Each structure stands twice: as structure tokens, then as C-alpha cells.
Residue frames relative to the residue before (quaternion, step in Angstrom):
aa qw qx qy qz dx dy dz
M 1.0000 0.0000 0.0000 0.0000 0.00 0.00 0.00
P 0.4959 -0.6647 0.4640 0.3113 3.62 -0.87 0.92
P 0.6242 -0.5873 0.3595 0.3691 3.61 -1.05 0.75
E 0.6645 0.5086 -0.3308 0.4363 3.63 0.92 -0.83
R 0.6489 0.4963 -0.3167 0.4820 3.59 1.07 -0.73
L 0.6124 0.5424 -0.3346 0.4677 3.57 1.07 -0.75
S 0.6385 0.5281 -0.3147 0.4630 3.58 1.04 -0.81
I 0.6538 0.5024 -0.3091 0.4739 3.61 0.97 -0.86
V 0.6374 0.5171 -0.3252 0.4696 3.59 0.94 -0.86
S 0.6460 0.5202 -0.3110 0.4640 3.56 0.99 -0.87
E 0.6522 0.5109 -0.3124 0.4648 3.61 0.97 -0.86
V 0.6504 0.5100 -0.3139 0.4672 3.59 0.95 -0.87
T 0.6477 0.5135 -0.3132 0.4677 3.58 0.96 -0.88
D 0.6521 0.5053 -0.3123 0.4712 3.59 0.94 -0.89
S 0.6439 0.5252 -0.3136 0.4595 3.59 1.01 -0.83
M 0.6515 0.5053 -0.3128 0.4716 3.59 0.99 -0.84
R 0.6340 0.5215 -0.3292 0.4666 3.57 1.02 -0.81
A 0.6557 0.5058 -0.3101 0.4670 3.57 0.91 -0.96
G 0.6370 0.5400 -0.3265 0.4427 3.58 0.99 -0.81
K 0.6738 0.4741 -0.2954 0.4837 3.59 0.92 -0.86
R 0.6337 0.5319 -0.3299 0.4547 3.56 0.97 -0.85
E 0.6739 0.4862 -0.2927 0.4730 3.58 0.92 -0.92
R 0.6241 0.5306 -0.3367 0.4642 3.59 1.05 -0.75
L 0.6563 0.5048 -0.3064 0.4697 3.56 0.96 -0.85
A 0.6550 0.5079 -0.3147 0.4626 3.60 0.95 -0.85
A 0.6625 0.4915 -0.3049 0.4760 3.60 0.94 -0.88
A 0.6443 0.5072 -0.3183 0.4758 3.59 0.99 -0.81
A 0.6259 0.5355 -0.3366 0.4564 3.58 1.01 -0.79
A 0.6421 0.5204 -0.3283 0.4574 3.60 0.92 -0.87
R 0.6860 0.4888 -0.2799 0.4606 3.58 0.92 -0.93
V 0.7104 0.4587 -0.2709 0.4598 3.60 0.79 -1.02
L 0.6243 0.5251 -0.3446 0.4645 3.60 0.99 -0.73
H 0.6343 0.5207 -0.3249 0.4701 3.58 1.04 -0.75
E 0.7291 0.4547 -0.2422 0.4506 3.56 0.87 -0.96
Q 0.8086 0.2959 -0.1247 0.4930 3.60 0.97 -0.84
G 0.4658 -0.6555 0.4641 0.3715 3.57 1.16 -0.54
V 0.6579 -0.5534 0.3555 0.3668 3.55 -1.23 0.57
E 0.7209 0.4737 -0.2760 0.4240 3.58 0.70 -1.05
K 0.7094 0.4759 -0.2664 0.4464 3.58 0.94 -0.85
T 0.6373 0.5636 -0.3241 0.4138 3.60 1.12 -0.64
T 0.1646 -0.7738 0.6060 0.0836 3.56 -0.99 0.91
L 0.6462 -0.4894 0.4022 0.4256 3.56 -1.29 0.25
A 0.6212 0.5462 -0.3399 0.4474 3.59 1.05 -0.71
D 0.6097 0.5437 -0.3454 0.4618 3.61 1.04 -0.74
I 0.6864 0.4824 -0.2783 0.4678 3.56 0.90 -0.97
A 0.6312 0.5316 -0.3279 0.4599 3.58 0.97 -0.85
R 0.6525 0.5142 -0.3090 0.4630 3.57 0.94 -0.90
A 0.6761 0.4956 -0.2918 0.4606 3.60 0.90 -0.92
A 0.7064 0.4402 -0.2509 0.4942 3.59 1.13 -0.68
D 0.3485 -0.7481 0.4784 0.3000 3.57 1.36 -0.20
V 0.4672 0.6169 -0.4591 0.4363 3.52 0.97 1.06
P 0.5076 -0.6315 0.4703 0.3499 3.65 -0.86 0.79
V 0.5642 -0.6484 0.3903 0.3301 3.55 -0.85 0.99
G 0.6209 0.5526 -0.3474 0.4341 3.61 1.04 -0.64
N 0.6374 0.5411 -0.3211 0.4449 3.59 1.15 -0.59
V 0.5210 0.6505 -0.4207 0.3583 3.58 1.15 -0.51
Y 0.6772 0.5205 -0.2950 0.4284 3.58 0.93 -0.92
Y 0.5477 0.5948 -0.3993 0.4321 3.58 1.22 -0.29
Y 0.7551 0.3704 -0.1810 0.5098 3.56 1.09 -0.80
F 0.7984 0.0961 -0.0062 0.5944 3.56 1.02 -0.85
K 0.3332 -0.7813 0.4979 0.1749 3.57 -0.58 1.14
T 0.8044 0.1508 -0.0557 0.5719 3.56 1.12 -0.68
K 0.6381 -0.5047 0.4174 0.4049 3.53 -1.32 0.28
D 0.6203 0.5530 -0.3450 0.4364 3.60 1.03 -0.74
Q 0.6230 0.5231 -0.3432 0.4696 3.60 1.05 -0.68
L 0.6458 0.5002 -0.3137 0.4840 3.58 1.06 -0.71
I 0.6130 0.5236 -0.3489 0.4778 3.59 1.04 -0.69
G 0.6357 0.5235 -0.3200 0.4685 3.58 1.00 -0.82
A 0.6502 0.5018 -0.3080 0.4802 3.58 1.01 -0.81
A 0.6214 0.5277 -0.3387 0.4698 3.60 1.06 -0.70
I 0.6314 0.5164 -0.3264 0.4777 3.59 1.01 -0.79
D 0.6337 0.5187 -0.3253 0.4728 3.59 0.99 -0.81
T 0.6189 0.5367 -0.3344 0.4660 3.58 1.06 -0.75
H 0.6305 0.5129 -0.3301 0.4801 3.58 0.96 -0.83
G 0.6524 0.5256 -0.3115 0.4485 3.58 0.96 -0.84
R 0.6697 0.4835 -0.2985 0.4782 3.59 0.94 -0.87
E 0.6340 0.5198 -0.3307 0.4674 3.59 1.02 -0.76
L 0.6370 0.5153 -0.3247 0.4725 3.58 1.03 -0.77
E 0.6369 0.5249 -0.3293 0.4587 3.60 0.95 -0.85
A 0.6584 0.5010 -0.3063 0.4709 3.59 0.95 -0.87
L 0.6401 0.5163 -0.3245 0.4673 3.59 0.99 -0.82
I 0.6562 0.5056 -0.3111 0.4658 3.59 0.87 -0.92
H 0.6214 0.5408 -0.3397 0.4539 3.59 0.98 -0.80
R 0.6747 0.4762 -0.2969 0.4794 3.60 0.95 -0.87
L 0.6647 0.5098 -0.3083 0.4508 3.60 0.92 -0.88
D 0.6474 0.5477 -0.3211 0.4216 3.58 1.00 -0.79
R 0.5789 0.5822 -0.3808 0.4254 3.59 1.23 -0.20
L 0.5625 0.5854 -0.3926 0.4322 3.58 1.24 -0.29
P 0.5705 -0.6820 0.3425 0.3034 3.59 -0.93 0.90
A 0.8111 0.2344 -0.1089 0.5247 3.62 0.89 -0.83
P 0.5901 -0.6075 0.3945 0.3565 3.59 -1.04 0.72
Q 0.6548 0.4968 -0.3403 0.4567 3.61 0.95 -0.70
D 0.5970 0.5388 -0.3618 0.4716 3.61 1.15 -0.55
R 0.6395 0.5264 -0.3203 0.4596 3.57 1.03 -0.81
L 0.6736 0.4925 -0.2927 0.4670 3.56 0.90 -0.92
K 0.6716 0.4809 -0.3044 0.4743 3.59 0.94 -0.82
A 0.6178 0.5175 -0.3527 0.4756 3.61 1.08 -0.60
L 0.6009 0.5409 -0.3513 0.4721 3.60 1.08 -0.68
V 0.6567 0.4939 -0.3016 0.4835 3.58 0.89 -0.94
G 0.6379 0.5331 -0.3218 0.4531 3.59 0.99 -0.83
G 0.6284 0.5275 -0.3238 0.4711 3.57 1.08 -0.70
W 0.6291 0.5221 -0.3287 0.4729 3.57 1.02 -0.79
V 0.6627 0.5025 -0.2982 0.4685 3.56 0.92 -0.96
G 0.6331 0.5503 -0.3235 0.4378 3.58 1.04 -0.76
Q 0.7080 0.4101 -0.2443 0.5204 3.58 1.24 -0.41
S 0.3171 0.8044 -0.4689 0.1802 3.59 1.26 0.23
D 0.6281 0.5294 -0.3553 0.4461 3.62 1.02 -0.64
V 0.6523 0.4928 -0.3044 0.4889 3.58 1.01 -0.84
T 0.6402 0.5285 -0.3202 0.4565 3.57 0.99 -0.85
A 0.6274 0.5402 -0.3383 0.4473 3.58 1.01 -0.78
R 0.7056 0.4564 -0.2666 0.4720 3.59 1.03 -0.71
F 0.8564 0.1601 -0.0190 0.4905 3.58 0.82 -1.00
G 0.5201 -0.6220 0.4344 0.3922 3.64 1.18 -0.24
C 0.6787 -0.4363 0.3745 0.4568 3.55 -1.33 -0.16
P 0.5143 -0.6756 0.4181 0.3229 3.63 -0.73 0.95
T 0.7399 0.3979 -0.2338 0.4894 3.58 0.82 -0.95
G 0.6563 0.5357 -0.3126 0.4297 3.57 0.97 -0.84
T 0.6775 0.4721 -0.3070 0.4732 3.59 0.90 -0.84
L 0.6250 0.5257 -0.3355 0.4695 3.58 1.06 -0.73
A 0.6400 0.5210 -0.3215 0.4644 3.59 0.97 -0.87
S 0.6567 0.5180 -0.3102 0.4519 3.58 0.94 -0.86
E 0.6724 0.4885 -0.2966 0.4705 3.58 0.95 -0.86
L 0.7102 0.4699 -0.2689 0.4500 3.58 0.87 -0.92
D 0.5370 0.6340 -0.3973 0.3897 3.58 1.21 -0.38
K 0.6315 0.5493 -0.3242 0.4410 3.57 1.18 -0.52
R 0.6830 0.4682 -0.2735 0.4894 3.58 1.27 -0.25
D 0.2861 -0.7535 0.5685 0.1649 3.55 -1.26 0.33
D 0.4487 0.7125 -0.4264 0.3305 3.56 0.75 1.07
G 0.6362 -0.5631 0.3220 0.4177 3.60 1.25 0.25
L 0.5460 0.6177 -0.4127 0.3873 3.60 1.16 -0.35
D 0.5801 0.5748 -0.3776 0.4364 3.60 1.13 -0.55
R 0.6628 0.4905 -0.3069 0.4754 3.60 1.02 -0.74
A 0.6146 0.5528 -0.3482 0.4421 3.58 1.08 -0.69
V 0.6897 0.4472 -0.2903 0.4900 3.60 0.90 -0.86
A 0.5899 0.5580 -0.3662 0.4544 3.61 1.13 -0.56
T 0.6052 0.5582 -0.3491 0.4474 3.59 1.10 -0.66
V 0.6412 0.5099 -0.3233 0.4737 3.58 1.00 -0.80
M 0.6778 0.4688 -0.3001 0.4804 3.59 0.86 -0.90
G 0.6215 0.5498 -0.3357 0.4459 3.57 1.09 -0.69
A 0.6188 0.5406 -0.3417 0.4562 3.59 1.07 -0.71
L 0.6451 0.4989 -0.3182 0.4835 3.59 1.01 -0.77
L 0.6439 0.5234 -0.3187 0.4580 3.57 0.93 -0.89
D 0.6541 0.5104 -0.3093 0.4648 3.61 0.93 -0.88
W 0.6467 0.5141 -0.3217 0.4626 3.59 0.97 -0.85
M 0.6526 0.5017 -0.3187 0.4699 3.60 0.93 -0.86
E 0.6198 0.5378 -0.3444 0.4561 3.59 0.99 -0.77
R 0.6465 0.5168 -0.3253 0.4574 3.60 0.95 -0.82
Q 0.6396 0.5204 -0.3368 0.4545 3.60 1.02 -0.72
F 0.6708 0.4795 -0.3052 0.4764 3.59 0.90 -0.87
A 0.6222 0.5271 -0.3403 0.4682 3.60 1.05 -0.71
A 0.6480 0.5134 -0.3115 0.4684 3.60 1.03 -0.79
M 0.6299 0.4974 -0.3285 0.4979 3.58 1.25 -0.38
G 0.5651 -0.6372 0.3598 0.3811 3.59 1.31 0.08
R 0.4638 0.6983 -0.4320 0.3327 3.57 1.24 0.35
D 0.3714 -0.7254 0.5408 0.2084 3.57 -0.86 1.02
D 0.7064 0.4283 -0.2426 0.5086 3.57 1.21 -0.52
A 0.1385 0.8587 -0.4845 0.0929 3.57 1.19 0.66
R 0.6651 0.5042 -0.3248 0.4449 3.60 0.89 -0.84
E 0.6568 0.5117 -0.3092 0.4596 3.57 0.93 -0.90
L 0.6509 0.5082 -0.3134 0.4689 3.59 1.01 -0.80
A 0.6321 0.5272 -0.3292 0.4627 3.57 1.03 -0.79
V 0.6442 0.5063 -0.3152 0.4789 3.58 0.96 -0.85
A 0.6494 0.5193 -0.3198 0.4542 3.60 0.94 -0.86
L 0.6650 0.5000 -0.3088 0.4609 3.60 0.94 -0.84
L 0.6799 0.4736 -0.2980 0.4740 3.58 0.88 -0.90
A 0.6380 0.5200 -0.3237 0.4668 3.59 1.03 -0.77
A 0.6345 0.5225 -0.3333 0.4618 3.60 0.99 -0.77
Y 0.6616 0.4996 -0.3095 0.4656 3.56 0.96 -0.85
Q 0.6765 0.4839 -0.3062 0.4630 3.60 0.84 -0.92
G 0.6491 0.5234 -0.3163 0.4525 3.57 1.00 -0.79
V 0.7043 0.4366 -0.2814 0.4839 3.57 0.84 -0.89
S 0.5731 0.5620 -0.3874 0.4534 3.61 1.14 -0.47
L 0.6501 0.5127 -0.3091 0.4680 3.55 0.96 -0.88
L 0.6802 0.4803 -0.2912 0.4710 3.59 0.90 -0.90
T 0.6313 0.5382 -0.3272 0.4524 3.57 0.96 -0.86
N 0.6849 0.4698 -0.2691 0.4877 3.56 1.00 -0.88
T 0.6495 0.5383 -0.3192 0.4319 3.58 0.91 -0.90
F 0.7768 0.3236 -0.1606 0.5157 3.56 0.90 -0.98
R 0.3450 -0.7598 0.4813 0.2683 3.58 1.35 -0.01
D 0.5120 0.6493 -0.3849 0.4100 3.55 1.07 0.87
P 0.2615 -0.7990 0.5222 0.1434 3.63 -0.15 1.25
A 0.5514 0.6221 -0.4019 0.3839 3.61 1.15 -0.46
L 0.5776 0.5806 -0.3798 0.4302 3.60 1.12 -0.57
M 0.6587 0.4984 -0.2998 0.4773 3.58 0.96 -0.87
R 0.6609 0.5106 -0.3152 0.4506 3.59 0.93 -0.85
T 0.6481 0.5145 -0.3127 0.4663 3.58 0.98 -0.84
E 0.6784 0.4754 -0.2889 0.4798 3.58 0.89 -0.94
G 0.6026 0.5650 -0.3523 0.4399 3.60 1.07 -0.69
R 0.6553 0.4968 -0.3123 0.4756 3.59 0.95 -0.84
R 0.6467 0.5180 -0.3181 0.4607 3.58 1.00 -0.82
L 0.6632 0.5056 -0.3049 0.4600 3.57 0.95 -0.87
E 0.6250 0.5230 -0.3469 0.4642 3.61 1.01 -0.70
R 0.6483 0.4956 -0.3194 0.4817 3.62 0.97 -0.81
W 0.6309 0.5383 -0.3250 0.4545 3.57 1.01 -0.84
I 0.6501 0.5090 -0.3134 0.4691 3.59 0.91 -0.91
D 0.6480 0.5103 -0.3191 0.4667 3.61 0.94 -0.85
S 0.6627 0.5226 -0.3147 0.4344 3.60 0.98 -0.80
L 0.6633 0.5222 -0.3006 0.4439 3.59 1.20 -0.46
A 0.5687 0.6317 -0.3711 0.3740 3.59 1.22 -0.44
């Protein structure tokens, strides 16, 4: 086979591998959210990704590696969300759009909780470093919120960011506990008014 054709075949193979790996990571993020860390098996994730279970071990040797990949997926999704939010003209618009996104997921939250928050809570019980990895993702959101409050001219930007994230995590827990999406919608309206009052 000519070298240039061999190179193309190699690129296609690498692309297919990356595609399966990304599918498995995305499926892991979804299944871990829906079932929890302890209950989820590699077979569950393989099935959700439409990948033969034997192939999972080619990409991920352990369940912990898949959990790490799921955390990375959450991180990439957060980066993409922040990129979209940053296109809005004013910081309070960005913050209210973030809240609107949370409210838009209230039905899912009622069933399974906050994807990142529930994962952080489960991983906190372990001592393998995955808890710190998920904390990094939540920290990136907290830092972004702080920048928005600072852009609004607030000297207490960090405290406000913590209050906003705490309000979201708290209402996510309540929404899930009571299986009531209306709780998230009500709190979302309150948070939007609160953000407006700070401008």
C-alpha cells in the first residue's frame, strides 16, 4: 500500500477510535447521571453507547477510567456552554441565561438531580482523586460566575457566585427529592429577579 494511502487509512482508523471513545464517554456521563456510580456497569455504558462490551476495554481498562472520561465530558460541555453564554452582551444576561438553562432541565433534574452535583456527591465518598476532578469542573463554573458578577461592578463577586451555585445545587436536590420540577422553575424566577437587583 502506498505511504499516502496508508496515512489516510491510519487517520480514518484514529478518527473511528476517537469517535467510539467519545461515544463511550458521553454515554458514561449520561448513564452515571441516571443510575449512579455504584449501580452503573461497563455493560450498561457499552449498551448506551451502542458499542460491544468487549470493545470498551480497548478504550478504558477500568470503570474509574470511564468515570474520569465522563467528568471530562462534563468539563467540555461546560466550556461549550460558557462559550455560548459569553456571546450575550451583558453579564446579567449571561447569568440569567445560565439560570434559564438550569430551569430548562428541571424535568431531568426532578428525575436524576444535577448531573455534576450528584456525581460530585457520590465521588466524595471515595479516595481516588476523581472527587477532585469533578470539583475542578464545578470550580470552572464558579470562576466564570464570579467574573460575571465582577463585570457587573460587584466587589463581592466571589460571594455572589458561591450564593448562586449554592442556590442551584440546593434547589436541584429539592427538585430531585420531591420529584417536582416546579420547585426549580420557581427558584429560577427568584434567581433572575435577584440577579437583576444586583445590577
